C-alpha positions in Angstrom: -37.3 84.7 -108.0 -40.5 82.9 -109.8 -41.3 86.6 -110.9 -38.3 87.0 -112.7 -38.8 83.7 -114.2 -42.0 84.6 -115.3 -41.5 87.4 -116.5 -38.5 86.1 -118.5 -40.7 83.2 -119.9 -43.1 86.2 -121.0 -40.4 88.2 -122.8 -39.1 84.9 -124.1 -42.5 83.9 -125.8 -43.0 88.0 -126.8 -39.9 88.1 -128.7 -40.9 84.5 -130.4 -44.3 85.9 -131.5 -42.5 89.0 -133.1 -39.9 87.3 -134.9 -42.7 84.8 -136.3 -44.4 87.9 -137.3 -41.8 89.6 -138.9 -40.8 86.9 -140.5 -44.5 85.8 -142.0 -44.8 89.5 -142.8 -41.4 89.6 -145.3 -42.8 86.2 -146.7 -46.2 88.6 -147.9 -44.3 91.3 -148.5 -42.3 89.7 -151.5 -45.2 87.8 -152.3 -47.1 90.8 -153.0 -44.2 92.7 -155.0 -43.6 89.6 -156.8 -47.7 89.7 -157.7 -47.1 93.1 -158.9 -44.0 92.8 -160.7 -45.6 89.7 -162.5 -49.0 91.5 -163.2 -46.9 94.7 -164.9 -44.4 92.7 -166.6 -46.5 89.8 -167.9 -50.3 90.5 -167.5 -52.6 89.6 -165.0 -53.5 85.6 -164.7 -54.5 83.2 -162.3 -51.0 83.0 -160.9 -51.0 86.8 -159.8 -54.3 86.8 -158.3 -53.2 83.6 -156.3 -49.8 85.4 -154.9 -52.0 88.8 -154.0 -54.4 86.9 -152.1 -51.7 84.4 -150.5 -49.7 87.5 -149.7 -53.1 89.7 -148.4 -53.8 86.7 -146.1 -50.1 86.5 -144.5 -50.1 89.9 -143.6 -53.1 89.7 -142.0 -52.3 86.8 -140.0 -49.0 88.1 -139.0 -50.5 91.2 -137.9 -53.3 89.5 -136.1 -50.6 87.2 -134.7 -49.2 90.3 -132.5 -52.6 90.0 -130.0 -50.8 87.0 -128.6 -48.5 89.0 -126.9 -48.5 89.3 -123.2 -48.2 91.9 -120.7 -45.4 91.3 -118.0 -46.0 91.4 -114.5 -43.5 94.0 -113.8 -43.1 97.5 -111.3 -43.5 99.9 -114.2 
């Protein structure tokens, strides 16, 4: 019974991490698209550079947050 609880807790934690990583990736992608769109329509300026750098950092952080996923202790 305790193994099922710990497996369930691990699964819930993994799902939370994946959900947060997905949300941060979506935010980073939105900034990336916005930055390139502004660059194409209004030219390159400090805000475009800032948006692209923040987008790259968000996407990098989201991809590295997936290392927080834990392996379930199961029979499989």
